[in-house]
C-alpha positions as CSV (number, residue, x, y, z in Angstrom):
1,X,80.6,122.0,90.3
2,X,79.8,119.6,93.2
3,X,80.6,116.6,91.0
4,X,84.0,118.0,90.1
5,X,84.8,118.4,93.8
6,X,83.9,114.8,94.7
7,X,86.0,113.5,91.7
8,X,88.9,115.6,92.8
9,X,88.5,114.5,96.4
10,X,88.4,110.9,95.3
11,X,91.6,111.3,93.2
12,X,93.3,113.0,96.1
13,X,92.3,110.2,98.5
14,X,93.7,107.7,96.1
15,X,97.0,109.6,95.9
16,X,97.2,109.7,99.7
17,X,96.7,106.0,99.9
18,X,99.4,105.4,97.3
19,X,101.9,107.7,99.2
20,X,101.4,105.6,102.3
21,X,102.1,102.4,100.4
22,X,105.8,101.6,100.8
23,X,105.9,99.4,97.7
24,X,104.4,102.2,95.6
25,X,106.9,104.7,96.9
26,X,109.8,102.3,96.3
27,X,108.7,101.7,92.7
28,X,108.2,105.4,92.1
29,X,111.7,106.2,93.4
30,X,113.1,103.5,91.1
31,X,111.3,104.9,88.1
32,X,112.6,108.4,88.9
33,X,116.1,107.1,89.3
34,X,115.9,105.2,85.9
35,X,114.6,108.3,84.1
36,X,117.3,110.5,85.6
37,X,120.0,108.0,84.8
38,X,118.9,107.7,81.2
39,X,118.8,111.5,80.8
40,X,122.3,111.8,82.2
41,X,123.6,109.1,79.9
42,X,122.0,110.7,76.9
43,X,123.5,114.0,77.8
44,X,126.9,112.5,78.2
45,X,126.7,110.7,74.8
46,X,125.5,113.9,73.1
47,X,128.5,115.9,74.5
48,X,130.9,113.1,73.7
49,X,129.9,112.9,70.0
50,X,128.9,116.4,69.0
51,X,132.5,117.7,68.5
52,X,133.0,119.2,71.9
53,X,135.1,116.3,73.1
54,X,138.5,117.4,74.3
55,X,141.4,116.5,72.1
56,X,144.4,114.6,73.6
57,X,147.8,115.8,73.1
């Protein structure tokens, strides 16, 4: 049990250090933005080509 606590504490400390690193935060935000953008584009493409597209006229 004691070993698990020190491993968790070590990981927690590493995460704290990363959060305080501006470069890490910038890269993390960029990755999140890329994933969200890709998801939005995929959703748009699925809607456009699955027969739900509005007909003109």
